[in-house]
C-alpha positions in Angstrom: -60.8 -51.2 -11.1 -63.5 -49.1 -9.6 -61.0 -48.1 -6.9 -58.7 -46.7 -9.6 -61.6 -44.6 -11.1 -62.6 -43.4 -7.6 -59.0 -42.4 -6.9 -58.7 -40.5 -10.2 -62.0 -38.6 -9.4 -60.7 -37.6 -6.0 -57.5 -36.0 -7.4 -57.5 -32.3 -7.3 -56.1 -30.1 -10.1 -56.8 -28.0 -13.2 -58.0 -29.2 -16.5 -56.2 -28.3 -19.7 -59.0 -26.0 -20.7 -58.8 -24.1 -17.4 -55.1 -23.6 -17.9 -55.5 -22.4 -21.4 -58.2 -19.9 -20.4 -56.0 -18.5 -17.6 -53.1 -18.1 -20.1 -55.3 -16.3 -22.6 -56.5 -13.9 -20.0 -52.9 -13.2 -18.9 -51.9 -12.6 -22.5 -54.7 -10.1 -23.0 -53.7 -8.2 -19.9 -50.1 -8.1 -20.9 -51.1 -6.8 -24.4 -53.0 -4.0 -22.7 -50.4 -3.0 -20.2 -47.2 -3.1 -22.3 -48.1 0.0 -24.5 -49.1 1.9 -21.4 -45.8 1.1 -19.6 -43.8 2.0 -22.7 -45.4 5.4 -22.7 -44.4 6.0 -19.1 -40.8 4.9 -19.9 -40.6 7.3 -22.8 -41.9 10.2 -20.8 -39.4 9.4 -18.0 -36.5 9.4 -20.5 -37.7 12.7 -22.0 -37.9 14.3 -18.5 -34.4 12.9 -17.8 -33.0 14.5 -20.9 -34.7 17.8 -20.1 -33.3 17.7 -16.6 -29.8 17.1 -18.0 -30.3 20.0 -20.4 -31.3 22.2 -17.5 -28.2 21.3 -15.5 -26.1 21.9 -18.6 -27.6 25.3 -19.1 -27.0 26.3 -15.5 -23.4 25.0 -15.6 -22.7 26.8 -18.9 -24.2 30.0 -17.6 -22.0 29.9 -14.5 -18.9 29.3 -16.5 -19.8 32.1 -19.0 -20.4 34.4 -16.0 -17.0 33.6 -14.6 -15.4 34.4 -18.0 -17.5 37.5 -18.5 -16.1 38.9 -15.2 -12.7 39.1 -16.9 -13.9 41.1 -19.9 -12.8 44.7 -19.7 -15.6 47.3 -19.9 -15.7 49.2 -23.2 -15.2 46.0 -25.3 -17.8 44.1 -27.2 -18.7 40.5 -26.5 -19.5 38.0 -29.3 -23.0 36.4 -29.2 -21.6 32.9 -29.7 -19.8 30.6 -27.4 -17.4 27.9 -28.5 -17.6 24.6 -26.6 -14.1 23.1 -26.3 -14.4 19.3 -26.3 -10.6 18.6 -25.9 -9.7 16.7 -22.7 -8.2 18.9 -20.0 -9.1 22.2 -21.8 -9.9 25.2 -19.6 -12.6 27.8 -20.2 -11.2 31.1 -21.4 -12.0 34.4 -23.0 -10.0 36.0 -25.8 -10.2 39.6 -26.9 -9.2 40.7 -30.4 -9.8 44.3 -31.5 -12.1 44.9 -28.6 -14.2 41.8 -29.5 -14.3 39.2 -26.7 -15.0 35.5 -27.5 -15.8 32.8 -24.9 -14.5 29.3 -25.1 -16.1 27.0 -22.5 -14.6 23.6 -21.7 -17.0 20.7 -21.9 -15.0 19.0 -19.2 -15.7 21.9 -16.8 -19.4 21.9 -17.8 -19.5 18.1 -17.1 -17.8 18.6 -13.7 -20.1 21.4 -12.7 -23.4 19.9 -14.0 -22.5 16.4 -13.0 -23.6 15.1 -16.4 -21.2 12.8 -18.2 -20.9 13.7 -21.9 -19.8 10.3 -23.2 -23.0 9.7 -25.2 -24.3 13.2 -25.2 -23.1 16.6 -26.5 -23.7 20.3 -26.3 -24.4 21.9 -29.6 -25.0 25.6 -30.4 -24.7 28.1 -27.6 -25.9 31.6 -28.2 -25.7 34.4 -25.7 -26.8 38.0 -25.3 -24.2 40.3 -23.8 -23.4 44.0 -23.7 -20.1 44.8 -22.0 -20.5 48.5 -22.6 -23.6 48.9 -20.5 -22.5 46.4 -17.9 -25.3 44.0 -18.6 -24.6 40.4 -17.7 -24.3 37.6 -20.3 -27.4 35.5 -20.7 -27.8 32.3 -22.6 -30.4 32.7 -25.3 -30.1 29.2 -26.8 -28.3 26.0 -26.0 -28.8 22.7 -27.8 -28.3 19.5 -25.8 -28.3 16.0 -27.4 -28.4 12.7 -25.5 -29.3 9.2 -26.7 -30.2 10.5 -30.1 -32.7 12.9 -28.7 -32.3 16.7 -28.7 -33.5 19.2 -26.1 -33.2 22.9 -26.9 -33.2 25.7 -24.4 -34.4 28.9 -26.0 -35.6 32.1 -24.4 -36.2 30.4 -21.1 -38.1 27.4 -22.5 -37.0 23.8 -22.8 -38.2 22.1 -26.0 -37.9 18.4 -26.7 
């Protein structure tokens, strides 16, 4: 009988109390780290949407510039751009009574910016243009929405 007690004392291992203390310490550390990591994840998503908005602005500006090159001098250019969301549509410019209006294809923006617009969209686009003086068209405002979050490019600034 004493041999059994001696063998039990020689066994190595952790007691139940030691295991519970370790688990409590791990739970406290996890409770402290999860909110910090969540903040980093949210900031990364925000930066990702801002980067996609920046790519969209550059692609849209390029397509507007291409269409602006076809506007005849002496006409006026509208300060709004229509985003055509129909599949296979092409960017175009139409002129009625000397007033030119841009229609930019979302498919072409997607191809140029390499942003897929399945769960995102381009909202209002406003430009400044003066075809009479030969000034180039410049995007003043573009609203980009992705994953329920909106990024607005306005006057050279990206606002989330």
